[in-house]
C-alpha positions as CSV (number, residue, x, y, z in Angstrom):
1,X,6.1,-32.3,-44.8
2,X,5.8,-28.5,-45.8
3,X,2.2,-28.5,-45.2
4,X,2.4,-30.0,-42.0
5,X,5.0,-27.4,-40.9
6,X,2.8,-24.6,-42.2
7,X,-0.3,-26.1,-40.2
8,X,1.9,-26.0,-37.3
9,X,2.9,-22.5,-37.6
10,X,-0.6,-21.4,-38.4
11,X,-1.8,-23.2,-35.2
12,X,1.0,-21.7,-33.1
13,X,0.0,-18.3,-34.6
14,X,-3.7,-18.9,-33.7
15,X,-2.9,-19.9,-30.1
16,X,-0.9,-16.8,-29.6
17,X,-3.3,-14.6,-31.2
18,X,-6.0,-15.9,-28.8
19,X,-3.7,-15.5,-25.7
20,X,-3.2,-12.0,-26.5
21,X,-6.7,-11.3,-27.2
22,X,-8.0,-13.3,-24.1
23,X,-9.4,-11.0,-21.2
24,X,-9.5,-11.4,-17.6
25,X,-11.6,-9.9,-14.7
26,X,-9.4,-9.1,-12.0
27,X,-10.5,-8.6,-8.5
28,X,-9.8,-8.8,-4.8
29,X,-11.8,-11.9,-3.6
30,X,-10.8,-14.1,-0.9
31,X,-11.8,-17.3,0.0
32,X,-13.3,-18.3,3.4
33,X,-11.1,-21.0,5.1
34,X,-7.6,-19.8,3.7
35,X,-5.2,-17.2,5.0
36,X,-3.8,-14.5,3.0
37,X,-0.6,-13.0,4.2
38,X,0.8,-9.6,3.1
39,X,3.6,-7.4,3.9
40,X,4.2,-3.8,2.8
41,X,7.5,-2.0,3.3
42,X,8.3,1.7,2.6
43,X,11.8,3.1,2.7
44,X,12.4,6.9,2.4
45,X,15.1,9.4,2.0
46,X,13.9,13.1,3.0
47,X,16.4,15.9,1.9
48,X,15.3,19.3,3.4
49,X,16.9,22.0,5.1
50,X,16.7,23.1,8.9
51,X,18.5,26.6,10.0
52,X,19.9,26.8,6.4
53,X,21.6,23.7,6.8
54,X,21.1,20.6,4.4
55,X,19.5,17.6,6.4
56,X,19.1,14.1,5.2
57,X,16.5,11.9,7.1
58,X,16.1,8.3,6.5
59,X,13.3,6.0,7.7
60,X,11.7,2.7,6.9
61,X,8.5,0.8,7.8
62,X,7.6,-2.8,7.5
63,X,4.2,-4.1,8.6
64,X,2.9,-7.7,8.0
65,X,-0.7,-8.8,8.3
66,X,-2.6,-12.1,8.0
67,X,-6.1,-11.8,6.2
68,X,-9.0,-14.3,6.7
69,X,-12.6,-14.1,5.7
70,X,-14.4,-13.4,9.0
71,X,-18.1,-13.2,7.5
72,X,-19.7,-13.2,4.1
73,X,-22.7,-10.5,3.8
74,X,-24.9,-9.4,1.2
75,X,-22.7,-6.5,0.6
76,X,-19.5,-8.4,0.3
77,X,-16.8,-9.9,2.9
78,X,-15.5,-8.9,6.0
79,X,-11.6,-9.5,6.3
80,X,-10.2,-10.0,9.8
81,X,-6.5,-8.4,9.3
82,X,-4.0,-9.0,12.0
83,X,-0.4,-7.7,12.7
84,X,2.2,-10.5,12.4
85,X,5.3,-8.4,12.0
86,X,6.4,-4.9,12.6
87,X,9.8,-3.2,11.9
88,X,10.5,0.5,11.8
89,X,13.4,2.6,11.7
90,X,12.8,6.7,12.4
91,X,14.5,9.3,14.1
92,X,17.5,7.1,15.4
93,X,15.3,4.9,16.8
94,X,14.4,1.2,16.0
95,X,11.7,-1.4,16.7
96,X,11.7,-4.9,15.2
97,X,9.1,-7.3,16.7
98,X,11.4,-10.2,15.9
99,X,14.0,-8.8,18.2
100,X,11.9,-6.7,20.6
101,X,14.6,-6.8,23.4
102,X,16.8,-4.6,21.2
103,X,13.9,-2.1,20.4
104,X,13.7,1.6,21.6
105,X,11.2,1.3,24.5
106,X,9.0,4.2,22.8
107,X,8.6,2.3,19.8
108,X,8.5,-0.8,21.7
109,X,5.4,0.4,23.6
110,X,3.5,1.5,20.5
111,X,4.3,-0.8,18.1
112,X,4.7,-4.0,20.6
113,X,1.2,-3.5,21.4
114,X,0.2,-4.0,17.8
115,X,1.4,-7.5,17.4
116,X,-1.4,-9.9,17.2
117,X,-4.1,-7.2,17.4
118,X,-6.7,-7.2,14.4
119,X,-8.7,-4.7,12.7
120,X,-11.4,-5.5,9.9
121,X,-11.5,-4.5,6.1
122,X,-15.0,-4.4,4.2
123,X,-14.7,-5.6,0.6
124,X,-17.7,-4.8,-1.8
125,X,-19.0,-7.3,-4.3
126,X,-16.7,-6.0,-6.8
127,X,-13.7,-6.7,-4.3
128,X,-13.2,-2.9,-3.6
129,X,-12.2,-2.1,0.2
130,X,-14.7,0.3,1.1
131,X,-14.4,0.6,4.9
132,X,-11.7,-0.2,7.7
133,X,-12.7,-0.6,11.2
134,X,-10.9,-1.1,14.4
135,X,-7.7,1.2,14.2
136,X,-9.2,3.9,16.2
137,X,-10.0,1.4,19.1
138,X,-6.8,-0.2,19.0
139,X,-4.8,3.1,19.2
140,X,-6.8,4.2,21.8
141,X,-5.8,1.3,24.0
142,X,-2.3,1.6,23.3
143,X,-2.5,5.4,24.4
144,X,-4.4,4.6,27.6
145,X,-1.8,2.1,28.5
146,X,1.1,4.5,27.5
147,X,-0.1,7.7,28.9
148,X,2.1,9.8,26.6
149,X,2.5,13.4,26.4
150,X,0.0,15.4,24.1
151,X,2.3,15.7,21.4
152,X,3.2,12.1,21.1
153,X,-0.6,11.3,21.4
154,X,-1.6,13.7,18.6
155,X,1.2,12.1,16.5
156,X,-0.1,8.7,17.1
157,X,-3.7,9.3,16.3
158,X,-2.9,11.2,13.3
159,X,-0.6,8.4,11.8
160,X,-2.6,5.5,12.7
161,X,-6.7,5.9,12.4
162,X,-9.2,4.5,10.3
163,X,-9.5,6.8,7.4
164,X,-5.4,6.5,7.2
165,X,-5.5,3.1,6.9
166,X,-8.3,3.2,4.2
167,X,-6.4,5.2,2.0
168,X,-2.9,3.1,2.5
169,X,-4.9,-0.4,1.9
170,X,-6.8,1.3,-0.9
171,X,-3.4,2.4,-2.7
172,X,-2.2,-1.4,-2.4
173,X,-5.5,-3.3,-2.9
174,X,-8.1,-1.2,-5.0
175,X,-6.4,-1.4,-8.1
176,X,-8.6,-3.5,-10.4
177,X,-10.8,-2.3,-13.3
178,X,-14.6,-3.1,-12.9
179,X,-14.3,-4.7,-16.4
180,X,-12.3,-7.5,-18.2
181,X,-9.0,-6.6,-19.7
182,X,-6.6,-7.8,-22.1
183,X,-2.7,-7.5,-22.3
184,X,-1.8,-4.3,-23.2
185,X,-5.0,-2.5,-22.1
186,X,-4.7,0.3,-19.4
187,X,-7.1,1.8,-16.7
188,X,-6.9,4.6,-14.2
189,X,-7.7,4.7,-10.4
190,X,-7.9,8.1,-8.6
191,X,-7.5,8.2,-4.8
192,X,-8.1,11.4,-2.5
193,X,-6.8,11.5,1.3
194,X,-7.5,14.1,3.8
195,X,-5.2,12.9,6.4
196,X,-3.1,15.8,7.6
197,X,-4.3,17.8,4.7
198,X,-5.3,16.7,1.4
199,X,-3.7,14.3,-1.1
200,X,-4.5,13.4,-4.8
201,X,-3.0,10.3,-6.4
202,X,-3.9,9.3,-9.9
203,X,-2.5,6.0,-10.8
204,X,-2.5,4.2,-14.5
205,X,-2.4,0.5,-14.5
206,X,-1.5,-1.6,-17.7
207,X,-1.8,-5.4,-18.0
208,X,1.5,-6.5,-19.2
209,X,1.4,-10.4,-18.6
210,X,-1.8,-12.8,-18.1
211,X,-0.5,-16.3,-17.1
212,X,-2.6,-19.2,-15.8
213,X,-2.2,-18.2,-12.3
214,X,-0.5,-14.9,-12.2
215,X,-0.9,-11.4,-13.8
216,X,1.7,-8.6,-14.1
217,X,0.8,-5.2,-14.1
218,X,2.9,-1.9,-14.8
219,X,2.1,1.0,-12.9
220,X,2.6,4.7,-13.3
221,X,1.2,7.3,-10.8
222,X,1.4,11.2,-10.0
223,X,0.8,12.5,-6.6
224,X,-0.1,16.1,-5.3
225,X,-0.1,16.9,-1.7
226,X,-0.9,19.9,0.7
227,X,-0.2,19.0,4.4
228,X,-0.3,21.0,7.6
229,X,1.4,19.8,10.7
230,X,3.3,21.5,13.3
231,X,2.7,25.0,12.2
232,X,4.0,24.4,8.8
233,X,2.4,24.1,5.3
234,X,3.8,21.6,2.9
235,X,3.3,21.2,-0.8
236,X,4.4,18.2,-2.8
237,X,4.3,16.7,-6.3
238,X,5.8,13.9,-7.8
239,X,5.5,10.6,-9.9
240,X,6.5,7.0,-9.6
241,X,6.9,3.9,-11.9
242,X,6.7,0.2,-10.6
243,X,5.4,-3.4,-11.4
244,X,3.0,-5.6,-9.4
245,X,2.5,-9.1,-9.9
246,X,-0.8,-10.6,-8.6
247,X,-2.5,-13.9,-7.9
248,X,-5.5,-14.2,-10.3
249,X,-7.8,-16.4,-8.2
250,X,-7.7,-13.9,-5.4
251,X,-6.2,-10.7,-6.4
252,X,-3.5,-10.8,-3.8
253,X,-0.2,-8.9,-4.6
254,X,2.5,-11.5,-4.7
255,X,5.3,-9.2,-5.5
256,X,5.6,-5.6,-6.6
257,X,8.1,-2.5,-6.0
258,X,7.4,1.2,-6.9
259,X,9.7,4.1,-6.5
260,X,8.4,7.7,-6.2
261,X,10.0,10.6,-6.1
262,X,8.4,14.0,-4.9
263,X,9.5,17.6,-4.2
264,X,8.2,20.9,-2.8
265,X,8.3,23.4,-0.1
266,X,7.8,23.6,3.5
267,X,6.2,26.8,4.5
268,X,6.5,28.1,8.0
269,X,6.0,31.8,9.0
270,X,7.8,33.9,6.6
271,X,10.0,31.2,5.4
272,X,10.1,28.5,3.0
273,X,12.7,25.9,2.2
274,X,12.8,22.8,-0.1
275,X,12.1,19.3,0.3
276,X,12.9,16.0,-1.8
277,X,11.4,12.8,-1.0
278,X,12.4,9.3,-2.6
279,X,10.2,6.5,-1.3
280,X,10.8,2.8,-2.3
281,X,7.5,1.0,-1.9
282,X,7.4,-2.9,-1.9
283,X,4.6,-5.4,-1.2
284,X,4.8,-9.1,-1.2
285,X,2.0,-11.9,-0.6
286,X,1.5,-15.5,0.2
287,X,-1.7,-17.5,-0.2
288,X,-1.7,-20.1,2.4
C-alpha cells in the first residue's frame, strides 16, 4: 500500500511539473464561418482646475462589435467588424443604442449612424492587427449628413479615424508574443500613437494560468503622453495593472479589467494647471 501511495504521489508530481513547464503559442486567429463578439468599455474620472477652481469630469464609453473573417489572403486575414452596441456618457449628454429615443440628439446623430456600419481589420500571419480601413469613410458620411459646425467636425475627425482605431485595437488585441510561453513567463509590447500628439505605452504581460480552453494573463503598463488640442499642451504620465482571460483557440479576450492612473499638467499661454485621470478599462468577448 505504501508503494502505491508513493507511486501515486510521484505521478501527481510529474503531471503537475509537466503542466507547469508546458508552453503555448498564443495568437489572434479567427475561424471563417464563426462570429466573434467583443465589447470594450472605458470609464474615466478627470480631475482638473478651471479658473483656479477644482473641476471633476466623468465620462464613459462602451462599444460593442461583431467580427467575422471576410477573406483569407496570402498575408493573413481580413476581419469585417460591425458595430452592434454603443453607449456614451459625456459632458452631461447621453447616448444608448438600446434606448435611442432617450438620447441627446447631437450624440444620437453621431453614434446612432454608426450602429450596423462596418470597417475592416487586417491580421498578418502572426495574428497581429496591421491595418484598419473604413473608419475615415464612415465618419465622412456621418459628417456629410450632419453638416456640423467646424469645431464639432474637427473633434469627430480627431476622435474617430483609421489611425486612432488601429492604436485602440492594437492595445486590446496585439498582446501576444511571437513565441511559445510557459506559466510565469513574461513579455513586453510597446505601442506608439500620434493622434492629437504623441503617446507611448509599454506593457508587460505575464502568463499566470494555462487551461485547456483559456489562458490568464497579468498586465502591467506605463504610459507617457504629450497632447495638443484647442491651444493647450497636455503632458501625462501614468501606470496601470489588470488581468485578461483569453480563449486559447482564437485569442479573443473573454474578460478583462485594467485600471490606469495618470497625472500631469495642462499648459496654455502662461498658465499651467494639474490634471489627474483615473481610467477603468474593461473588455469582454464571446465566440459564437
